[in-house]
C-alpha positions as CSV (number, residue, x, y, z in Angstrom):
1,X,-11.7,-20.8,-1.7
2,X,-11.8,-18.1,-3.7
3,X,-14.9,-17.6,-6.0
4,X,-14.5,-18.1,-9.8
5,X,-14.5,-14.8,-11.4
6,X,-15.9,-14.6,-14.8
7,X,-16.0,-12.4,-17.9
8,X,-19.7,-11.5,-16.7
9,X,-18.7,-10.0,-14.0
10,X,-16.7,-7.0,-15.9
11,X,-20.4,-5.7,-16.4
12,X,-20.0,-2.3,-14.1
13,X,-22.8,-1.8,-11.6
14,X,-22.3,1.9,-10.2
15,X,-22.2,2.4,-6.5
16,X,-24.7,5.3,-5.0
17,X,-23.0,7.9,-6.9
18,X,-24.8,10.5,-5.1
19,X,-23.3,9.4,-1.7
20,X,-19.7,9.7,-3.0
21,X,-20.2,13.7,-3.8
22,X,-19.6,13.8,0.2
23,X,-16.1,13.1,-0.2
24,X,-15.5,16.2,-2.2
25,X,-16.9,18.6,0.4
26,X,-13.2,19.5,1.8
27,X,-11.4,19.5,-1.4
28,X,-13.9,21.8,-3.4
29,X,-14.1,24.5,-0.6
30,X,-10.0,24.8,-0.7
31,X,-10.3,25.1,-4.4
32,X,-12.4,28.4,-3.5
33,X,-10.0,29.9,-1.9
34,X,-7.3,28.7,-4.2
35,X,-9.6,30.8,-7.1
36,X,-10.1,27.1,-8.3
37,X,-7.2,27.0,-10.1
38,X,-7.2,24.8,-13.2
39,X,-4.9,21.9,-12.2
40,X,-6.3,21.6,-9.0
41,X,-9.6,21.6,-10.4
42,X,-8.8,18.8,-12.7
43,X,-7.5,16.9,-9.9
44,X,-11.0,17.2,-8.2
45,X,-12.9,16.2,-11.2
46,X,-10.7,12.8,-11.6
47,X,-11.4,12.1,-7.8
48,X,-14.9,12.5,-8.4
49,X,-15.1,11.1,-11.9
50,X,-13.4,7.9,-10.1
51,X,-15.5,7.4,-6.9
52,X,-18.6,7.6,-9.1
53,X,-17.8,5.1,-11.3
54,X,-16.6,2.8,-8.8
55,X,-17.9,-0.4,-9.4
56,X,-19.2,-4.1,-7.6
57,X,-18.7,-7.0,-9.0
58,X,-21.1,-9.6,-8.0
59,X,-20.8,-13.4,-8.6
60,X,-23.2,-14.8,-11.3
61,X,-23.5,-18.3,-12.9
62,X,-22.5,-17.6,-16.5
63,X,-25.0,-17.8,-19.0
64,X,-22.7,-19.1,-21.7
65,X,-19.5,-21.4,-21.8
66,X,-17.7,-18.7,-23.2
67,X,-18.6,-16.2,-20.3
68,X,-16.0,-18.9,-18.2
69,X,-12.6,-17.5,-17.3
70,X,-10.2,-20.6,-18.4
71,X,-7.7,-20.2,-15.6
72,X,-8.5,-17.8,-12.5
73,X,-6.9,-14.5,-12.1
74,X,-6.8,-15.3,-8.5
75,X,-5.6,-19.0,-8.6
76,X,-8.4,-21.3,-6.6
77,X,-6.5,-22.5,-3.2
78,X,-4.9,-18.8,-2.8
79,X,-6.8,-18.1,-0.1
80,X,-8.7,-20.1,2.6
81,X,-12.4,-19.3,3.9
82,X,-13.0,-18.8,7.4
83,X,-14.7,-22.4,7.7
84,X,-11.3,-24.0,6.2
85,X,-9.2,-22.0,8.4
86,X,-11.5,-23.3,11.7
87,X,-11.0,-26.9,10.6
88,X,-7.4,-26.7,10.1
89,X,-7.2,-24.7,13.5
90,X,-9.5,-27.4,15.5
91,X,-7.2,-30.4,13.9
92,X,-3.8,-29.1,14.5
93,X,-3.2,-27.7,17.9
94,X,0.7,-26.8,18.0
95,X,2.1,-25.7,14.9
96,X,6.0,-25.6,14.5
97,X,7.0,-22.0,13.6
98,X,9.0,-22.9,10.7
99,X,6.0,-24.6,8.8
100,X,4.2,-21.2,8.8
101,X,4.9,-18.2,7.0
102,X,4.5,-14.2,7.1
103,X,4.1,-12.5,3.9
104,X,5.1,-8.8,3.6
105,X,3.9,-6.3,0.5
106,X,6.0,-3.6,-0.7
107,X,4.9,0.1,-1.2
108,X,5.6,3.1,-3.3
109,X,8.7,3.6,-5.1
110,X,8.8,-0.1,-5.7
111,X,8.5,0.4,-9.5
112,X,10.7,0.0,-12.3
113,X,10.7,-0.6,-16.0
114,X,10.5,-4.7,-15.8
115,X,9.0,-5.0,-12.5
116,X,6.7,-8.0,-13.9
117,X,9.0,-9.9,-16.3
118,X,8.6,-13.0,-14.3
119,X,5.0,-12.7,-14.5
120,X,5.0,-13.2,-18.6
121,X,5.0,-16.6,-18.8
122,X,3.6,-17.7,-16.0
123,X,-0.4,-18.1,-16.5
124,X,-1.7,-17.3,-13.0
125,X,0.5,-14.4,-12.5
126,X,-0.7,-13.0,-16.0
127,X,-4.2,-13.6,-15.3
128,X,-3.8,-11.2,-12.5
129,X,-2.5,-8.3,-14.6
130,X,-5.0,-9.2,-17.5
131,X,-8.2,-8.8,-15.1
132,X,-6.5,-5.5,-13.4
133,X,-6.2,-4.4,-17.4
134,X,-9.9,-5.1,-18.1
135,X,-10.8,-2.8,-15.1
136,X,-8.3,0.0,-16.0
137,X,-8.8,-0.2,-19.7
138,X,-4.8,-0.3,-20.4
139,X,-2.4,-2.8,-20.8
140,X,-0.7,-2.9,-17.4
141,X,1.6,-5.8,-18.1
142,X,2.9,-3.8,-21.3
143,X,3.4,-0.4,-19.3
144,X,5.3,-2.8,-16.1
145,X,7.7,-4.2,-18.6
146,X,8.4,-1.4,-21.0
147,X,7.6,1.7,-20.3
148,X,7.8,4.7,-20.6
149,X,9.1,5.2,-17.3
150,X,7.7,8.4,-17.0
151,X,4.5,7.3,-17.1
152,X,5.1,4.3,-14.9
153,X,6.6,6.7,-12.1
154,X,3.5,8.8,-12.4
155,X,1.5,7.5,-9.1
156,X,-1.6,7.4,-11.1
157,X,0.0,4.3,-12.7
158,X,2.8,3.4,-10.5
159,X,-0.1,2.3,-7.5
160,X,-2.1,0.3,-9.4
161,X,1.0,-1.5,-10.9
162,X,2.7,-2.3,-7.8
163,X,-0.3,-3.8,-6.3
164,X,-0.9,-5.5,-9.1
165,X,2.8,-7.2,-9.5
166,X,2.4,-8.2,-5.9
167,X,-0.3,-10.0,-6.3
168,X,1.1,-11.6,-9.3
169,X,3.9,-12.6,-7.0
170,X,1.5,-13.7,-4.7
171,X,0.2,-16.0,-7.4
172,X,3.6,-17.4,-8.1
173,X,4.5,-18.2,-4.7
174,X,1.3,-20.5,-5.0
175,X,2.4,-22.1,-7.7
176,X,6.1,-23.1,-6.3
177,X,5.3,-23.3,-2.7
178,X,1.2,-23.5,-2.0
179,X,2.1,-24.2,2.0
180,X,4.0,-21.0,2.5
181,X,0.1,-19.3,1.2
182,X,-2.1,-22.3,3.3
183,X,0.3,-21.5,6.2
184,X,0.7,-17.7,6.5
185,X,-0.3,-16.6,9.7
186,X,0.2,-12.8,9.2
187,X,0.8,-10.2,6.8
188,X,1.4,-6.5,6.5
189,X,2.3,-3.9,3.7
190,X,4.3,-0.7,3.7
191,X,1.8,2.4,3.1
192,X,0.8,1.4,-0.2
193,X,1.3,-2.3,0.3
194,X,-0.9,-2.5,3.4
195,X,-4.1,-2.5,0.7
196,X,-2.5,-5.2,-0.7
197,X,-2.3,-7.0,2.2
198,X,-6.1,-6.6,3.1
199,X,-6.8,-8.0,-0.9
200,X,-5.0,-11.1,0.1
201,X,-6.3,-11.8,3.6
202,X,-9.8,-11.4,1.9
203,X,-11.0,-8.1,3.4
204,X,-10.8,-6.7,0.2
205,X,-12.3,-7.1,-2.9
206,X,-9.5,-6.9,-5.8
207,X,-11.3,-5.0,-8.3
208,X,-12.5,-2.8,-5.8
209,X,-9.1,-2.6,-3.9
210,X,-7.7,-1.3,-7.4
211,X,-10.2,1.6,-7.6
212,X,-9.5,2.6,-4.0
213,X,-5.6,2.8,-5.0
214,X,-6.8,4.8,-7.7
215,X,-8.9,7.1,-6.0
216,X,-5.8,7.4,-3.1
217,X,-3.3,8.3,-5.8
218,X,-5.8,10.9,-7.1
219,X,-6.5,12.3,-3.7
220,X,-2.8,12.3,-2.7
221,X,-2.2,14.2,-6.1
222,X,-4.9,16.9,-5.0
223,X,-3.7,17.6,-1.4
224,X,0.2,18.1,-3.4
225,X,-1.6,20.7,-5.2
226,X,-3.1,22.6,-2.1
227,X,-0.1,22.8,0.0
228,X,3.3,21.8,-1.9
229,X,5.5,19.2,0.1
230,X,7.9,16.6,-0.2
231,X,9.9,13.6,1.7
232,X,13.5,12.6,2.8
233,X,15.3,10.3,4.6
234,X,17.3,10.7,7.5
235,X,20.2,9.1,9.3
236,X,20.9,9.8,12.8
237,X,22.6,8.7,15.9
238,X,21.7,8.1,19.7
239,X,23.0,11.5,20.4
240,X,20.8,12.8,17.4
241,X,17.5,15.4,18.2
242,X,15.3,14.5,15.1
243,X,11.8,15.5,17.3
244,X,13.6,18.7,18.4
245,X,14.9,19.5,14.3
246,X,11.3,18.7,13.5
247,X,9.8,21.1,16.2
248,X,12.1,23.7,15.1
249,X,11.7,23.7,11.3
250,X,7.9,23.8,11.8
251,X,8.5,26.9,14.2
252,X,11.0,28.6,11.7
253,X,8.0,28.4,9.0
254,X,5.9,29.7,11.2
255,X,7.6,32.6,12.4
256,X,8.7,33.4,8.6
257,X,5.2,33.2,8.1
258,X,5.3,30.5,5.3
259,X,1.7,28.9,4.5
260,X,0.9,25.6,6.4
261,X,3.8,24.8,8.3
262,X,4.5,21.2,9.0
263,X,7.8,18.6,9.3
264,X,6.8,15.3,11.0
265,X,8.3,11.9,11.2
266,X,6.5,9.5,8.9
267,X,8.2,6.4,8.4
268,X,9.7,4.5,11.1
269,X,12.2,2.5,8.8
270,X,15.1,0.7,11.0
271,X,17.2,1.8,14.0
272,X,18.8,4.8,12.7
273,X,17.0,6.0,10.0
274,X,13.3,7.4,9.9
275,X,11.4,9.3,6.9
276,X,10.2,12.8,7.6
277,X,7.9,14.6,5.6
278,X,6.4,18.0,5.7
279,X,6.4,21.4,3.7
280,X,9.1,22.6,1.5
281,X,10.7,25.0,3.6
282,X,10.6,23.3,6.3
283,X,12.6,20.4,4.6
284,X,15.1,23.0,3.5
285,X,15.2,24.5,7.4
286,X,16.0,20.7,8.3
287,X,18.7,20.1,5.5
288,X,20.6,23.3,6.6
289,X,20.5,22.8,10.0
290,X,22.2,18.9,10.1
291,X,24.8,19.8,12.4
292,X,22.9,22.0,15.1
293,X,20.6,18.7,15.7
294,X,23.3,16.5,15.0
295,X,21.5,14.7,12.6
296,X,24.3,12.4,10.2
297,X,22.9,13.0,6.6
298,X,19.3,13.5,4.8
299,X,18.6,12.4,1.3
300,X,15.4,13.8,-0.4
301,X,13.1,11.1,-1.8
302,X,12.5,11.8,-5.6
303,X,9.2,12.9,-6.9
304,X,7.8,12.0,-3.6
305,X,4.7,14.2,-2.1
306,X,4.2,14.6,1.6
307,X,2.5,11.5,2.8
308,X,1.9,10.6,5.8
309,X,2.0,13.7,7.5
310,X,-1.0,16.4,8.0
311,X,-0.6,17.6,4.3
312,X,-2.2,14.8,3.4
313,X,-5.7,15.8,5.9
314,X,-7.9,16.3,2.3
315,X,-7.3,12.5,1.1
316,X,-9.4,11.4,4.3
317,X,-13.1,12.4,3.5
318,X,-12.6,10.5,-0.2
319,X,-10.8,7.4,1.3
320,X,-13.5,7.1,3.9
321,X,-16.5,7.6,1.4
322,X,-14.8,5.2,-1.1
323,X,-14.8,2.4,1.7
324,X,-18.2,3.1,3.0
325,X,-19.3,1.9,-0.6
326,X,-17.0,-1.4,-0.7
327,X,-17.4,-4.8,0.6
328,X,-14.8,-5.0,3.3
329,X,-14.8,-8.2,5.5
330,X,-12.6,-9.0,8.2
331,X,-9.8,-10.4,7.7
332,X,-8.9,-14.3,7.3
333,X,-5.4,-13.8,8.6
334,X,-3.7,-11.1,11.1
335,X,-3.1,-7.6,8.5
336,X,-1.2,-5.5,10.7
337,X,-2.0,-1.7,10.4
338,X,0.7,1.2,9.4
339,X,-1.0,3.3,12.0
340,X,-1.2,1.0,15.1
341,X,1.7,-1.8,14.1
342,X,-1.2,-3.9,15.8
343,X,-3.3,-6.7,14.2
344,X,-6.9,-5.1,12.7
345,X,-9.6,-6.5,15.2
346,X,-12.3,-6.7,12.5
347,X,-13.5,-5.0,9.3
348,X,-15.1,-1.9,11.3
349,X,-11.6,-1.3,12.7
350,X,-10.1,-1.2,8.6
351,X,-12.4,1.5,8.0
352,X,-11.9,3.3,10.8
353,X,-8.0,3.6,10.5
354,X,-7.2,2.6,6.5
355,X,-8.3,6.3,5.8
356,X,-6.2,7.8,8.4
357,X,-3.2,5.9,7.1
358,X,-2.0,8.6,4.8
359,X,-2.3,11.3,8.1
360,X,-0.1,9.2,10.4
361,X,3.3,7.7,10.2
362,X,4.0,4.1,9.0
363,X,5.1,2.4,11.9
364,X,7.1,-0.1,10.0
365,X,10.2,-0.8,12.5
366,X,7.0,-1.5,15.1
367,X,5.5,-3.8,13.2
368,X,8.3,-5.9,12.7
369,X,8.8,-6.0,16.2
370,X,5.2,-6.7,16.8
371,X,5.2,-9.5,14.1
372,X,8.3,-11.4,15.1
373,X,8.0,-10.9,19.1
374,X,8.5,-14.5,20.4
375,X,9.7,-16.1,22.8
376,X,13.7,-16.7,23.7
377,X,14.9,-20.1,21.9
378,X,11.5,-20.4,19.6
379,X,11.6,-20.8,15.7
380,X,10.9,-18.0,13.1
381,X,8.2,-18.6,10.3
382,X,9.4,-18.1,7.0
383,X,9.1,-14.4,5.7
384,X,8.2,-14.3,2.2
385,X,8.4,-10.7,0.5
386,X,6.0,-10.6,-2.5
387,X,6.7,-8.1,-5.1
388,X,9.2,-5.9,-7.1
389,X,12.0,-5.1,-5.6
390,X,13.8,-6.7,-2.5
391,X,13.6,-2.9,-0.1
392,X,11.5,-4.5,2.8
393,X,13.9,-7.4,3.0
394,X,16.5,-5.0,3.4
395,X,14.7,-3.4,6.0
396,X,14.2,-6.7,8.2
397,X,18.0,-7.4,7.7
398,X,18.5,-4.3,9.7
399,X,15.1,-5.0,12.3
400,X,15.4,-8.4,13.1
401,X,18.4,-10.4,11.8
402,X,17.3,-14.1,13.0
403,X,13.9,-13.1,10.6
404,X,15.9,-12.2,8.0
405,X,18.0,-15.7,8.0
406,X,14.4,-17.0,7.1
407,X,13.2,-15.0,4.6
408,X,12.9,-14.7,0.8
409,X,11.7,-12.9,-1.9
410,X,9.0,-13.6,-4.6
411,X,9.2,-11.2,-7.3
412,X,11.5,-9.1,-10.1
413,X,14.4,-7.1,-9.3
414,X,16.1,-4.0,-10.7
415,X,19.1,-5.0,-12.4
416,X,21.9,-2.4,-11.5
417,X,23.8,-0.9,-15.1
């Protein structure tokens, strides 16, 4: 079971601040090359501050009664200990897949004003927000429900908001259907959501994961300051030449001497739909040459940085150094990696692959195929999407209709105007 989380745990202990300075050697050298632009330098300083002030919460007994939480930000029973999982497996040799579940968590772009309406009146869900707000030093629940929209859409706020809302929705699921959490056999998250999945599986601690998400967001911003880029959704057919289009876009940029040319398939969404990331000039070339490569349509993603491609290489070292200072444990249940589309083997595997996530494609379509692979005639588990909006449920509809028919969504949905 998850140990009690008490208010006296909020007394911060610094983690090896000296070691965190290593993560800045790549980005600081780039800053010199770019004449120390004020915006970029400010971003690097923010990352340094976050790393230097990363915290570790060590379980201790409360000295006074008032130091105890009246309710847990992670309700007891949300996760199983390894011993409980072993005991459960030893007495249940054959499990009906219909009695098991797979839980998915959304990633970037899921935020909207009102994304945590359902958490307000559910104590265990509100406790998750209260705990996050104490760590972040601002009222996260109020920001999620009342905005302002501009601030919520800033990735420094939206990323922690999405993760916290998703875990709050998980607590709501536990309240309504405790067996769905107890009998979960696998989990995955889209991009940012992978960190949420690792928290759920007991591989990362919630407090440290929040800080990791903050560092990740600042590192993305810093990388984007070095080389501006973006993302676009493309829809294609069997005769489309997506790979050739990406290569041609990159070669055109090199020929015209644009700095850091890049065009890359960054998200494998579902059949006939991918997301590409790259430099601004490469995306423009792609948009202007759809017919040449028989691409059906392209749609830019608003306010998106060029995530999951080589333009994000400056994020690798900050994330690697942050993970070194965190407690990373073996997952209790299978957690599928965005990079490999396969489950993590252990804590060391997480430490190796997770820092690479932002420079590698999200293999979501492949992940769904691997998660739901089964013999002909075998039943599907119940799939549960925990978090704001229903994008992952809609993707599942296009990847695996049978799994979709056994799926539900726990969380708030943006109301159409």
